C-alpha positions in Angstrom: 47.4 348.7 115.3 43.8 349.5 116.1 41.5 346.7 116.9 37.9 346.5 117.7 36.7 344.8 120.8 35.6 341.7 119.0 38.8 341.2 117.4 40.5 341.4 120.9 38.0 338.6 122.0 39.0 336.3 119.2 42.8 336.9 119.8 42.5 335.9 123.6 40.0 333.0 122.6 42.5 331.2 120.2 45.8 329.5 121.1 48.8 331.2 119.9 50.9 328.6 118.5 48.2 326.1 117.4 45.4 328.5 116.3 42.7 326.6 117.7 39.6 327.8 119.7 40.0 327.7 123.5 36.2 327.5 123.9 33.2 326.2 122.0 31.9 327.9 118.9 28.5 328.7 120.6 30.1 330.7 123.3 32.8 332.3 121.1 30.1 333.5 118.7 27.9 334.9 121.4 30.9 336.8 122.7 31.5 338.4 119.4 27.9 339.6 119.1 28.2 341.0 122.5 31.3 342.5 121.7 30.0 344.3 118.7 27.1 345.8 120.7 29.3 346.8 123.6 31.6 348.9 121.1 28.6 350.5 119.7 27.4 351.3 123.1 30.7 352.8 124.5 31.1 355.0 121.3 27.7 356.5 121.9 25.9 354.9 118.9 23.4 352.9 120.9 22.0 352.8 124.6 21.5 349.7 126.5 20.4 351.3 129.8 16.7 350.5 129.6 16.7 346.8 128.8 16.2 347.6 125.1 18.8 348.6 122.4 18.1 352.1 121.1 20.0 353.9 118.5 21.2 357.2 119.8 23.5 358.1 116.8 23.4 356.4 113.2 26.7 357.9 112.2 29.0 355.2 111.1 32.3 354.7 113.0 34.2 353.7 110.0 34.5 349.9 110.7 32.7 347.6 108.3 31.4 345.3 110.9 30.4 347.9 113.5 28.8 349.9 110.8 26.8 346.9 109.4 25.7 346.1 112.9 24.6 349.7 113.7 22.6 349.9 110.4 21.0 346.5 111.1 19.8 347.7 114.5 18.7 351.1 113.2 16.7 349.2 110.3 14.8 346.9 112.8 11.2 348.1 113.2 11.0 347.7 116.8 13.4 348.0 119.7 14.9 344.6 120.9 16.5 343.4 124.1 20.4 343.0 124.2 20.3 339.3 124.4 17.9 339.2 121.2 20.5 341.0 119.2 23.5 339.0 120.6 21.6 335.9 119.6 21.0 337.4 116.1 24.4 338.5 115.5 25.7 335.1 116.8 27.1 333.8 113.7 30.1 331.5 112.3 30.3 333.9 109.3 31.1 336.7 111.6 33.9 334.9 113.4 35.4 333.8 110.0 35.1 337.4 108.6 37.0 338.7 111.7 39.7 336.1 111.7 40.1 336.8 107.9 40.6 340.5 108.6 43.3 339.7 111.3 45.0 337.5 108.8 44.9 340.1 106.2 46.6 342.6 108.4 49.2 340.2 109.4 48.3 339.4 112.9 47.2 335.8 112.2 48.2 333.2 109.6 45.4 331.5 107.8 46.1 327.8 107.3 43.5 325.8 105.5 43.8 322.1 106.0 41.8 318.9 105.9 40.8 316.7 108.9 41.3 313.1 108.1 42.1 314.0 104.5 38.3 314.9 103.9 36.9 317.6 106.1 38.0 321.2 105.5 39.3 323.2 108.6 41.3 326.3 109.0 43.8 327.2 111.9 44.8 330.6 112.7 48.1 330.6 114.7 49.7 334.0 115.5 51.9 335.7 113.1 52.5 338.9 114.8 52.2 338.3 118.7 52.7 341.9 119.5 49.0 342.9 119.1 47.6 340.0 121.4 50.4 340.8 123.9 49.4 344.5 124.1 45.8 343.5 124.5 46.9 340.9 127.2 49.1 343.4 129.2 46.2 345.9 129.3 43.6 343.3 130.5 46.2 341.9 133.1 46.8 345.5 134.5 43.0 345.8 135.3 42.7 342.2 136.6 45.8 343.0 138.9 44.1 346.1 140.6 44.6 349.2 138.0 41.3 351.2 137.6 39.7 350.1 134.3 38.5 352.3 131.8 34.9 351.5 130.0 36.4 349.8 127.2 38.7 347.4 129.2 35.7 346.6 131.5 33.5 345.6 128.8 36.1 343.5 127.2 36.5 341.7 130.6 32.7 341.5 130.9 32.5 339.7 127.4 35.3 337.4 128.3 33.6 336.4 131.6 30.4 335.9 130.1 31.8 333.5 127.5 34.2 331.8 130.1 37.1 332.9 127.9 38.6 334.5 131.0 39.1 331.2 132.7 41.2 330.0 129.7 43.0 333.3 128.7 43.7 334.3 132.3 43.7 331.2 134.6 45.2 333.1 137.4 42.9 335.9 137.5 40.9 336.4 140.9 37.2 335.5 140.6 36.5 338.4 143.2 38.4 341.0 140.9 36.4 339.8 137.8 33.1 340.2 139.7 34.2 343.6 140.9 34.8 344.7 137.3 31.6 343.2 135.9 29.3 344.4 138.5 30.5 348.0 137.6 30.8 349.3 141.1 33.7 351.4 140.2 31.7 353.2 137.3 29.0 355.6 136.8 25.4 354.4 136.5 25.2 354.5 132.8 28.5 352.6 132.4 27.6 350.0 134.9 24.1 349.3 133.2 25.9 348.9 129.9 28.5 346.4 131.3 25.6 344.5 133.1 23.5 344.4 130.0 26.3 343.0 127.8 27.4 340.4 130.5 23.7 339.2 130.7 23.0 339.2 127.1 26.2 337.2 126.3 25.4 334.6 129.0 21.8 334.3 127.8 22.8 333.8 124.3 25.5 331.3 125.4 22.9 329.1 127.1 20.4 329.5 124.2 23.1 328.3 121.7 24.1 325.4 123.9 20.4 324.2 124.2 20.0 324.6 120.5 23.2 322.6 119.6 22.1 320.1 122.2 18.5 319.7 120.7 20.0 319.6 117.1 22.4 316.7 118.3 19.6 314.7 119.9 17.2 315.1 117.0 19.9 314.1 114.6 
């Protein structure tokens, strides 16, 4: 089954049995926005190398979420920084759409419930563990020393920026993660893409945390 990077981030960010998030919503939603940008970049649709997101090729990729993001970037009247876009794409609605897609394809179960009998909530335990297992094995090979390809590297960069790597791969070497996310193994363009995504997600995570804190204080 083909998955996009944002879906892979989601599968690694949820517990398999309970179907609960391993990290906060602000961090996870920033990671998903970064994953969409990263996938467009490695497919040659956008360029992140000059501190601004520039459309190189507006041709759709055939995925609803990726194509909607590409069209949105193309329709923006001025070029914006990657962190601006990650924050703009940062959305609980995006997370829920991706979770529902995975449920529709039989990867996850979608279990609505009510907390305290009042507040609606939904859990997403795994239904078909083979999909996440394949992703997990691919990431683990790279973390264990195998040469990463661009796609694996940007996935690890997104996981690291949102601190999902600590939860999903608690035994991973910090030095190895740093080596991958700093892109020293890659060409200049790839290294800049990984650095831009890593920085953009981290910035959006901080901005989201500050906004949530401010809202909580004012309330």
